[in-house]
N, C-alpha and C positions, 0 to 999 in steps of 0.2 A: 173650219176655222176655229172651233172650239179646241180641237186637239192640237192644231198647229200652235196656238197660244200656250196651251199646256206644256207643249214640248220645249217652247221658249224658256218658260219659266222653270221647267224641270232642269234644263241646262244651266240656268241662272243660279239656282239654288245648289246644284251640284258643284258649280265652279266655287261659289262661296264656301261651301262645306269642306271641299277638298283644300281650299286655300287655308282654312282654319286648321285642318288636320296636318297640313304641310308644315305650317308654323310650329305646331307641336313637336313634330319630329326633328325640325332643324334647330329650334332654340335649345341651347345647353342649359341643364339645370345648375344654378350656382350652389356652392358648398362653403362650409367654413374653412377658411384657409389660414387661420390664425395659428402662429407658431410661438411656442415658449422657448426657454433657454435649453431645457432638457426634456425628452420624452422618457417617462418612467413606465416600467412594466411591473408585474407582480413579483415581489421579492426584492425589488430595489429599495434603497433608502433615500430619503429627502430630508433636508434640514428646514425646519420652521422654527424661528426664534432660536433658543438655545437647546432644542431637543432634536433628536434624530428619529423620525417616523419610518416605519416599513410600509410600503405599499403591499398590503396583505392581500388585496384583490383588486384587479383592474380588468374588466371584462364586459363587452357589450354595453357601453355608455354608463356603467356604474362601477363602484368599487369601495374599498374601505382602507383607511389608514389605521395603523396600530402603533401604539407606544407602550412599552413595558416599564412601569414604575417599579424599579428594584428595591426601593426603600419604603415601600407601602407597609401599613400596619394592618393586619387582618384581625378583625374582631368577631367574636362569637358570644352570644348571649345565651345562657341557660337558665330558664325559669325555675323557680322553686317548684319542687314536685315533679319535675321533668324525669322520665325514664331515659337512662343513658346506657347504650349497648356496652358490653364489656370490650368490644373490639375498638371502642372509641378512646378508652383511657388506660393509662398504664402508669404504674409507680413501683418502686422497689418493695419487695416482700408482699406483692399482690397475691392474695389466695384464691380469689374467685375466678381469676383469669387462667385458663388452661390453654396450652398450645402445643402443637407438634410441628417439628420442621422435617421436611422431606428433602434431604440433600440430592442434588443432581447426579445421576450415574449410579446412585446406590440401590441396593435391594432392601426393601423394608416390609415389615409385616403390616398389612392393611386389612382390617376386619377379618383376621383369621387366615389370610393367605399371603404368600410372598409376591411382591410386586416390584418392577423395575421402575425407577423414577427418571423421567426426562422433563427438562424445563424449556420453555420458549419465552425468553425475557421480552423480546420485542412485542410479542402478543400478549404478554401478561398472563400466561397460562402454564399449566404443567399437566403432564399425562402419567397415569399409573397403569402399566401393562402387566398382566398376570405373567410371573416368571415362566411358568410351564406352558403358556400359550399366549404369545404376544398379541394374537388377534383379539383377545379379550382385554379391552382397555377402557379407561375412563378418563376424560379430560375436564379440567376445571379452570376457570379464569378468576381473577381477582374480584371479589365481591359474591362469587358463587357459594352456595351452601353445599357442604360435604357431610355425609354420615359417617363419622368416625367412632368406632367402639361405642356405639349406641348414642352418641352425642351429635346434635346438629351444629357443626362447626362452620365457620366462614373463612374463606381464603382472603387473608389480609395483605399478603405480598408475594411476589414472584421475582427473584433476581436470577442472575446467571448461575448462581451457586445453589439455591434452594428456593423452596416454596414453603410458606408458613400458614397454618390454619389455626384459628383461635375459637374457643368455645367457653361458656360459662354464663351464669345468670346475670341479668342486668343490674344497674344501680339506679337508685332514685336520689336525686339531689335534694338534700334537707337542710333548710336554713332556719335555725332557731330564731324565729322572728318574734315570738311572743315575749313581751316584756323587755325586748331589746330595741332601743331606738335606732342604733347605728351598728349592725352586725358587721364583724370583720372576718368571719369564717364560715364555711358551709361544709356539709359532710356527704359523701357518697355512701350510700347505705345498700348493701347487697340485698337483691330480691331473690328469694328461692321458691322453686316449685316443689314443696314438700312431698307431694303426691308421687312426682316423677322420681325424686331421690329415694324414696321408700321402694317404689316398684323396681328400681334398678339394683337394689341391694339384696343379693341372694340370701343373706342371713336374716331377713326380716319377712314377715308376711306382708303382702302388697297393699295393705290398708292400715290406716292409723285408727286408733280408738280415742275416745274422750273419757277420762275419769276425773270426777270432781273438778270439771272445767279445765283440765290439763290434757292437751294433746299428747298421746303416747304412741310409740311404735312397739311391736311385739316380735321377740325372738322366735324363729321356727324351732330352734333346738329345744327350748324348755317352756315356751309360752310365757316368758317373763316379759313384763311391760316396763318400758323406760321412757321418761319424758323426752320428747322431740329435742328440746333445747339441751339436754344432757347427752343424747346419743350423737347428734351431729355438732361439729365444731361451731364456735360462736359465729354469728353473722359478721361478715367483714364490714368495718366502718373506716373510711379513710377521710380525714378532715384536711381541708385546704384553707389557707389563710391569705389574705391580701399580701401581694409581693412574693408569694411562693410560686414555684413552677411545677408543671406536671407535663407529661406527654399526652397530648390530646390529638386524635386523628393523625397520629405519626409525627407530630411536630412538637418541638419544646415550646410550652405555652405558659405565659405569666398570668396569674390571677390578678387582674388589674383593679377590679372592684367587686365588693359584696355588698348588696342592698337587702331589704326585707323581702324583695319579690325575685331577685335574680342574681346570678354571677356573671360578670363579664370577663371573658379571657381574651388575651391579645397575644400576637406573635408577629415577627418581622415576616414579610412575604412579598409576593409580586402582585401587582394589579395591572391588568391590561386595559388601557384606554383606547377606545375606537371612535373614529370619526368617518361617517359615510359621505361619499360625494357621488355626483352623477353629472351627465353632460349639461353644461351651462349653468348648473345650480351653484349658489354661493354657499360657502362653509367657512366657519371661523376656527383658526388655529393660532395659538399664541397671540391672542388679542388682535389678530389681523384677519381681514376677510379675503378669501381667495375663491376662485371658481375653476372648474375642471373642463378641458376640452379634450375629446378623444379624436385623434387623427385617424385611428383605425380601431379595431375591436380588442387590441391587446396592449395598447399603450396610451398614456395620457399625459397632457400638459397641465401644469398647476401655474396659474398667473393671478396676480394680485387685482382684485376687483377695481380698486381705485385707478389703477393704471391702464388696464386693458379691457374692461368690460364694455366700455363705449364702443370699441371697434367690434367686439363680439355681437352686441345687439345691432349694429348697423348691418352686419352680414346676415344676421337672423332676419331682419327686415326685408333684406333683398330676396332672401329664400321665400318668405311669406308673400312678397309681392309677386314673385315668379309663379307661386302655386296659385294665387288668385287669377292671374292672367291665363295660366293653363286651364283652370277650371272654367273660365269664361269661353275660352276657344273650344273646349270640349262640348260646351252647351250650345254654341253656334253650330258646330259640325253636326251634332245630334238633331237639333231642330231643323237644319237645312235638309238632312236626310229624310226626316219625317215629313216635311213639307213637300219635298219632291215626290215621295210615294203617295201622298194624299192627292196631289195635283194629277198624277198619272191615273190613279183609281177613279177619281171624279170625272176626268176627261172621257173615260171609256164607259161611263154609265150609259145605259140606252136612253135615247131621246124620245119623248112622246110625241106622236104624230110624225 
């Protein structure tokens, strides 16, 4: 009798669980079916207000809009006492800046040997191949350091015609701030490594000496001592004033302001403004709030929040309700299976006596 009742209940729970599982399999999961005017993909443009934005990225429920401000002003502040690399600044008659241009397709002497020059403008690099053995070659990209005639040079540019390397001592920005309430100019002062300069000069012994507080160099030929300041050319000093221009980091730049503590440089440039978006999230562009909906993994609709977000939320609520019901049905199916197994196990326990 005990086993017969257990069998009946086993079948009962099995039917209930199977019914719950059957409902899970037959009920179709709802999705967001909202559509906008246009589906955009990465690379497309979209108008928001009076600006044209590019869909820079649209993939897997997230992306980014980008707008390039063509009339932006790029500002750079250089503090007083800052060391500025020689590769960053350029003006006429600049003496501390040395450069070498390697023309594409030419044969040039490089560190004592002849090398063939080839350039790769798209990669921003150039290659020097030994003229007598092309398998011996060296490649450099913009920003790399190159040892050239004993100097540590920097690759500053690579075009389709040539590559340029630059070397020389850095400058320190010097603002005469003492006893000046409102300075209007500043000076780039060349910094020198005297020990390296002396060591590189074959006419001199490779160390300086000090006599009567004056640093001097010594000729190898006759052991004559000459003051460092007399032997080497004067330190380069280049003064810039408010309103003047100079080439800074490859761009024509204006000295916008000089204060007791810094110099502000400005130049026309581009500034890219980006706005991120993701599925169902609100974002603001041109003082208007929008939200994004991805009908698939590679395209997106943009819709005004005030007009369509209520419909989007209603469909989201349907999906949430469906998920809650499916979770409940899974719970019923699992509990019924567990109850059926327990009933059978208990029914077949041995009976005392």
